[in-house]
C-alpha positions, 0 to 999 in steps of 0.5 A: 792064071797059072803056068802049065805044070804048076799047081795052084796054091792059095795063101791062107788068110792070116788069123789073130793067132798068127799075128800075136807075138810069140813067147820065147821058149826054153832058156830065153824065158827070163822074165822076173819070177815075181811077174811070172809066179803068182798065187800061193808061191808069191804070197809065201815069199811075202810072208817069209820076208815079213817074218825075217824083218820081224825077227831082226826087229826083235833082236835089235830091239832087245839089244837096245833095251839091254843097253838102255836098261843098264843102271848106273850108281845114283846120287848118294851112293857109296860109289859116287861119293867115293869117286868124288871125294877120293879125287879131291883126296888124291888131288891134295896128295899130288899137290904135296908131292909136287911141293916137296920134290922142288924143295929137296935133293934127297933121291928117296923122297923125290922118288916116292913123291914122284910115284905118288904123283903119277899113281894118284893122278892116274887113279883120279882120272879113272874116277873122273871118267866114271862120273862122266860115264854115269852122267853125273857132275864131278862135284856136289852141293852136298858136304863130302863124306856123307857116303861114310855117314855110318863110319865113325865121325867122318861125315859129322866133322866135315858137315861142321866145316872140317876137312876130309880125314887126313887132309892138310890144312891150308896153313900146313900147305903154306908151311910146306911151301915155305920149307926146304931140305930136311924140314920140308922132308919131315913135314911132307912125310908127317902130312902124307902118313896122315893122308894115306892112313885116311885114304886107306880107311876110305878105300876099305869102306868102298871095298866093303860097300860099293856096288860097281866092280870098277869101284871096288877093284880100284879101292882095293888097289888103293888099300894095297898100294898105300898100305905098302907106301905107309911103311916106306913113309914111316921108315923115312920119317924115323930115319930123319928124327920123326915128325917136326916139333 
């Protein structure tokens, strides 16, 4: 029943459409693109991601392949033989230089002995590091100097139980250890001249026949420095009357 003057209005029944949640319009539509973009566009995104991953994989793989492909000197090479034998050669030079520094007060002798010690210890350290990097042991069961087998009789002499070129015998080292003053100086200079002459010979061979740049560079440095030292050693020995009897 209605009041007089009012128009009767009936509320229409609700439909299924009226009860469904309404989708936000305009800026409020913030759903994830992957949920709203379907069909060809979604497929294109997947293909693009896969392509990028493939390119990255190829680049990384090629880089690792380049590192793995690096070749180091092998057993029996000039590079490896030089690194091992010159370390031993340098070791004896350092031993003799240390002995004479404790047996003389002559500043010229002490100075060149110190220079030999520091220089050859440093160079021996470089050669030690090469062998570590190449994954090779510091010594070999094979006789030394085989890497110079085609150079004179060096390898033959060592194979027959001899010493490497220029190396002092144990008796000579004992004699140096027992000497003092000018006697120690003359013996040291005589032994070191022979030592340097052989060292230069070994280094020149490495300059010509080694393959690694670091090896040929150090070998050339040894040739230059020890050739210069030879002149000084010979002058010092001449000033002291020459080699001992």
